Each structure stands twice: as structure tokens, then as C-alpha cells.
N, C-alpha and C positions, 0 to 999 in steps of 0.2 A: 471362614470369617463370617460372623453374623452380628446383627444389631437389631434390637426390638423395633417393630414397625412404628411405634409411637415416639421413638427417640429421635431427636433432631439430628440431621446430618449437615455438616458444615464443609463447604468446598472453597478452596482457593484455586483460581484459574490463572495460569501463567501463559500468556500468548506471545508468540514469536512471529517475525516476518512482517509482511506488508499490511497496509490498511485493509485489504480485502480479508485477510486472516483475522484482523481485529474485529471486523463486523461479525464474523462467525462466532468469535468469543463473546461478543455482546449479545448475540442471539442465545447462546448457551446460558449466559447470565440471566437473561429474561425468562428462559424456559425453566431453569432451576428455581428461580425465585417465585415464579407463578405456580409452581408445583410443590411448594412447602419445603424446599431445600435452601438452607442459609448460605450466604456468601461472605467471605472474609478476605482481607488483604494481609492478615496475620497468620503466617504458617503455623505458629504454635497453637492457634485456635482451631485449625482445620482437621477434619477427619479424612478428607480426600484432597490430594493435590493433582490437578488436572493440567497437563501440559498440551497446549495447542501448538503444534509444530509447523515449521516451514521446511520445504525440501527442494527449493528451486535450484540451488547451487551447492557446491561442496561446503562453503562457509556457513550456509544456512543449516545444513545437516550437522556440521560440527557444533554449532550453537545449540541445536535441538538435543543432540546427544549429551552435551554438557549439562543442559537443563534437566534431562532425565536422570543422569547420574546424581545430580544434586538432590532431586526429589527422592530418589531411592535412599540416599543418605539420611534425609529427613524421616523417611519411613522407618529405617533401622533404629535411629535414635529414639523414636517414639516407642518402638517395640521393646527396647531395653527398659523403658519406663512402664511397660505394661499397657501402652495405649494402642487402640485399634486405629491403624492408619492404612490408607490405600493410595496407590499411584495409578492414574489413568492417563493414557497418551492418545491423542487424536490429531486431526489435521492431515497435512500432506504426507508426512513421513510414513505412518502406518497405512494410509490410503494407497501409497505407491508400492510399498514393500512390506506387507503385513507379516509374512512368515519370517523374513529377515529381521524385522523388528523384534518379534517374539524370541527368536534365537539369540539375538544380541542382548536383549534385556528380559531374561526370564523372570526377574523379580517384579516386573510391572504387572499389576493385578488384572488390568484389561486394556485392550486397544479398541479404538472405535474409528469409523471412517466418516467421510463428509456427508453421507446420507444419514448419519446417526445424530447430527447436530440437534435436531428438534426432538430427539428421543433420549437425550443424555440423562434426564431425570429417571427414566425407566431403567436404563442400564445401571445407574448407580444404586438404585433401590434393589434391582435384581441381584447385583453383586453382593450386597450386604445381607439380603434375605434369602437368596436362591440357594439351591443345592447343587447346581451344575455350573461349570465354567462358561463364561460368555464366549461366543464365537468370534473369530477374527473378522475384521472388515472384509466385505465382499470385494472381489477383484473387478467386478463390473464397473464401468464408468459411472460416476455419480450423477444423479438427476435432481438433487434437492435445490430448491430456491426459495428463500424467504419472501414474505410480502408485508404489506403495511399492517396486517392484523397479527403478525407474529410477535410474541412477547420479546422485548429487547431492552436491555439496559445499556445506554451509552456510557462509556468510561473515558471519553475524551474530555478536555477542558470544556467548560459550559458554553463557550462562544462558538465552537465548531463541532461538526459531526460529519460522518461519512454516510452516503446513501449508495448501496450497491445496486446498480441498475440492471446488471446482467451478470451471469456466471458462465464459466467455461470459455473455450476458444476453439474456433475452427481453422485457425492458421496452423501451419505445420512447419514452423521455423526449424531449421536443422539442429540448432543447439538447444532447443527448449523441450522440456518434458511436461510442461504444464497441461497441454491438451490430454495427455494420458493420465493425468492426476485429477484434473478438475472437470473433464468431460467436454461435451459439445456445448456450443453457444446456446444459452437459454435466457431470453430477455424477460424482464418483468413487464407486465401490462402498464401502459402509460398512466392509467388512473391510479394504479397502486403506487407508482413513484410519486405522483402528485399528492396523493393522500399522505405519504410519509413526509414529504416536504412540508405540508401544512402542519403535521404533528410536530415536526422539529421547530418550525418557526413559532408555533404557539408556545413552545417551551422556552423560547428566548434565544435559540441558536441563531447566530448572525453570519455563519458561513456554512454552506452545504457543499460538500465535495462529492461529485458523482464519480463512482469508481466501477471498474470491471476489468477483466483481462484485456479487453479491447473495447473501450467505450464507444469508439466510432463505428463498431459493428452493431451497435444496439439496434434492435427491431428487425433485423434481417430475417429472423426466424418466426416473426409474428404475422398474423393475417393483416394485410394492408401495408406491411413493411414500414411502420412508423420509423422516423429517423431521429438521431440524436439531436439534430438542429430543431426539429419540431418539438421534441420533449423539452429542450431548453427554453424555447419560446414560451411554451405553456407554463413551465415552472417559473420563469422570470416574470410572468404576469401576476403572480401571487403578491398580495400587499405586504409591505414592511420594508425595513432597512436591513439589507443583507447582501452577501456575496454568493454567487454560484460559481463553482470552479469545476473544471473537468480534468480528470487525471487518466493517464494510460490510453492515449490515442495511438492510432497506427497511420503512418504517412500515406498508405494506399487509399485510405478512406477520408482524408482531410479534404473537404470540398470548399469551393469559393463561398458557398452559402454559410458554411460553418465558420470560416474565417471572418466573413462580414459580421456575423453575430458576435464573435469574440471582440472585434474591434469597435463595435457600435456603442459601447458604454452601457450604462444601466446595471442591472444586477449581475450579469455574466461578466466575470473579470477577464481582461485581455491577457490571458496566460495560456500557453500551449505546451502541454507536457506530451512530447512526441519522441519516444525512443527511436533512434535511427540506426543504431548498432555499428554502422561503418559507412564509408564513402567509396571505397574501392569497388568497382563494378564486379570483378570476379569473386571477391569475397561476399558481396551481397547476393550474388547468384548462388554460391555454395551455401549461404545461409538460408536460402529460399525465402527471401524477403519480398519478392515480387516487384522489385523496383531497382533499377541500376543507379550508378553514381550520377549520371547526367540528369535523370529524372529527379533524383533527390536534390541536386543543386538547383534545378529549375524551381522546385517547390520552395526551397529556402530563399532563393533570390526574390521570388514573388512576395513572400511574407515580409522580407526586409524592405522591399521597395514600396509595396502597396499598403502594408500594415505595420508601420514602424512602432506603433504603440503596443504591439503584442510582445510580451516577454516570452522568450523561448527557453524551454527546459528540454534537454535531451539526455539520452543514455547511450554509451558506446561500449562495445565489446572488443577487447584486444586479445591477441594470442590465439585467435581462431585458426584451425588447421589450414595451412597454406598461406598464412599472412606473412608476407615478406617485409623486409625493412623498407622497401619502396612503398608498399601498401600503407605501412604505418606512417611514413613521412607524408603521404598524401592525406591521411586522416589528420595529422598534426597541422598541416597547412590549412585544411578545411576549417578546423576549429579556430585557428587564428583569423581566418577570413570572416566567418560568420559571427564570431564573438557572442556565443550563447550567454544569455543572462545567468542560466543555471545549468550545471552539467554533472553527470555521474558517469563513472567508468568502472567496468568490471573486467577482471581477467577471466578468460575462458575456462570453464569447468566441464570436463567430459562427463556427459550424463548418459546413464544406461538407457538403451532402447531409443536413442535419438539418431537421426540420419547422419549427423556429423561424424559419428563413430565409423561410418562406412566410407567416408571420403578417402579417395586415393590422393592424399595431400600430405605434405611434410608436417609433422607435429612440431608445434612451437614450444620450446622448453618453458616450463612454468616460471623460471627466473626471468626469462626474457619478457613474458607476458606481464609480470609484475613490474618490471622496469618500465615497460611501455605505459602501463596504467599510471604509474607515478609521474612519468614525464608529462602525460596529458593533464593530469590533475595539477601539476606545477604551472603549466601554461594557463590553465583555467583560473588558477588562483591569481595570477597576474592580471588576467582580463577582469576578474571580479573586483579586484582592488581598484583598478582604474575606473571601472563603471561606478563603483560605490563612491569614490572620491569626487566624481563628477556631479554627484547628488548633493554635495555639501552646499548649504545655502538655499536649497529647494525645500518645498513643503510637500509632504506625501500623506496620504490617508493610511492610517494604521489601525488594525484590529487587535486589541489586547488578547493575549493567550492566558495571562495570569493577572490576578488582582494586584493593584499597586501596593508596594511595600515601601513605606517612607518616601512617598512621592516618586518611586522608581517603578516603571511598568515595562513589561516585555511583550512585544507583539510582532505583527508581520504586515508587510505591505501587500498590495494585490499581486505583486510579482513573486510572492513567496507562499508555497503550499505548506501545510502543517507538517512538521516532523522531518522534512527532507531538505528544506531551503533555509535561508538565513533569517535572522531576526532583527528587530528594531528595538533598542533599549532607549526609553525616553523618560524625561522628567515631566510629571503631570502638573497641571495648573492646581494650585492649592484649593482644596475643597470641592473640586469639580468632578472627581472621578469616583463617586459612590457606587456607580455601576460601570460595567465594562463595555461602554459604547465605543463606536468608531471615534478616532481622534485625528486631528490635523497636527502633524509633527514637522517642525523645521529641523532639517538634518544639520548637525554641527560637527560631526566627526564620523570617520569611517575606517574600517579595516576590511580585510578580504571577505569576511563572512558575517559581519554585523555592522549595522548603522547605529549611530547614537544621535539623540536630538532632544528637543524640548517641545512640549505641547503648546500650541498657539490657539487663541480664541477663534 
């Protein structure tokens, strides 16, 4: 396949998975655009469809494979019309299993790994103009990490953006393949993060979300070992009207200083995203979480008693090998006791080359894991509905995610992270909302996952 060097190349990027993957896609957008390659959201206008995949669990791989098959169908349709089209696949899936990906999808034109993110323009041009096939991604652990000088085009709504403060993870949780995909922890320099925050705020962003595989491990690999709390203090000293939110923390590294900062008010929102995975001590031990059930309870009780203003979001994993009905009931009672503001639940997915596969423990049938997941989510729905109804009549600060349409605006409170938490639908003050500023909203109605209200002066 060839194309003349002076012909424009148009790329559509389809990105899957979490916000960390989205940032990778935004860097690819910036890299392509700054090197003369055009971007589109219209598949029919594209020469290349680039799929940025996730491979965290079986459901993510299923979604990635479906997207790849769809892209290959797009390629074949174009070929029947005499069009030159190519499909490129990157992200976690080919980084984890390059040969298997190539064998499963031989029609994919080329695969690329996480260390190729800032070279994607070169790979695309090489594909169209080169005489040899591109190599598969290397199996070595990736080392790439973007900084504030890296070209990047944010694709989130104008009011919020993500800032990846670190990449990789040094934890070795028994169920998780991420360290073998994303590599070791590598933190960005504090000045680089601060520079990116300034850039985002100057563009009008009103919520910056710090993300990493484990945000609370930030700085442990850097000289002087700067901490997340120090980074937040420096970032929150920047001028302007905005929120700072931290996502993906680990309970082992949540310190009193960090909790004090979350609860203090100001730019850092009182929101703690802290996946706990389970509460049964023997399950936590087998998961290699580094903390038992008693220590987990002690931390949660401290937060509820000393920091009641902090909204708690957590994620739990059911169906892990050896999880008994008693373990599950203990987890169910724990969720009823703590009454998390936000909660996600996953059914265990056996992952290749993870320690969980070597456990001498009884396998939990997938149907049982799904039943337990659904039961937890049903309990959480009841908790969420009661919490939301208690807010009726109160006034909350809301950040719009979308421009108002016929005086209706959709946004989020400080207790809600983008894309994963609930929303607030509110009626705006006539003529007041030419721009998407923070709004004071009196809550008038509530269901389990959405609040409704009216803007007040």
C-alpha cells in the first residue's frame, strides 16, 4: 500500500478504556496534528482508523476485539470502492500480547505499543510510504511518559481535563496485569505537572483531574521523593476558579496529611477515589493488597468520623478465587455500614500471568460472581437513592459539562468525577449562562443516579 508523500493523510482515533488511556489518545492526536496529519471524527473521511485498546479485564478485551472487527469491516467496505484504507491497533492489547493480536487479526495493517505513542506519525507515514512491514511492539516493559511540552489535543468537554501525573505501577496485586502492561512507576517532575495545570487553566478548564495507576504513589521514584500532597498544595496555589480532583488512590498510601488537604476546602475537592477490592482479610491477603480487613475498616472509620465532608468512591472485586458466601456477606454488610457515596463492582476475570492463577483456592463460578456483583450494585442503588433524596431542598455547587439547551444544563457536583459518577440536571437562570461557569443549584428532585434542580442567584 502506498500514498504520495505530499498527499494528506486523515486519521480517526477510537479510544477505549479509562481516562489514562484517553490521555494517551490525546497525545496521539497532538502528535499527529503537529506533524501534518489530519484528524477526523467521520469514518468515511478517514484513511486510517486507529484503535487505542484497553486490556484490563475480559470485558475490556471483548470491547477492543469488537472495535477492531468493526474497523476491519470499514476497511473492506472502502476497498470494495477502490479506497486506500488502513487499520492500526495500539494500546494495552498489543502491548500485552503482540503475537496473539497479529494471529487473531491478520488483516490489521500494523500494531503499535505504548512506547510508540509519540512516534505514531512516523509509523503511519512509514506504513504508507515504506517497502517493509512494521515490526510488532516490543515485549519490554514500556518507559514512555509525556510531559507539558508534548503536543496534545484534549477531547473532553471544555470544562474539564485529565492530567496524568505518573505512569506504571509497582504494586503486584494478584488479580492485576497492569504492571506487566504499563511498566514500573515513573512520575512526572512536579514542575512539568504545574506547567500543564497552568496551560489547562489558561485555556479555560475549570476542573483538572489528576490520574495515574496509583496517584498516591506519585513521586516515590523521583529524587527528593515529592509527594502527591505536596504536588496538590502547589497546584492549588495557582490562581483562578477551578476544582482539583484526584483519581485512582491506594489505601496503603492515603495519609492523614492527604485527608486533611481533601477536607480543607479550596480548589482540591473533598472526594476520595480509593479502590478497596474487598473487606475479607483472607481475600485481601490472597489479592496481595498489603492491608487486611481490620486495617481497612480502621481507615474507613477514621474518614467517616473525622472527615465526614469527604465523598467516598470505591471499587470492589467479587468472585475472586476462594471467595466464600461468608466472605461475600461480610463485604455486603461492610458496604451497608460505610454507605459509600459512589461505588463500582467488577466480577473477577482470570488474567494471564497473574499470581491469582496460581492460587490453591476454589474457583468461583462466573454466574456466582455476576450474581454477587448485581446484588452489591442493587444495595448501592438503594444507598444512592436515599443519599440523593436527602439532598432535596439543599443548594450544591455544580460544574456544567454541557452548554445549556433551552435553559437545561447537565453538570456534576464536587462529589462526582467525570464519566463515572452521577450528574445534576438543572434549569438555568434566564440569560445568565452564556458561559459554562460554576452554578449554585437548589435540588428539587432525585433518583438513584441523577439529581435535578434549579439554578439560584
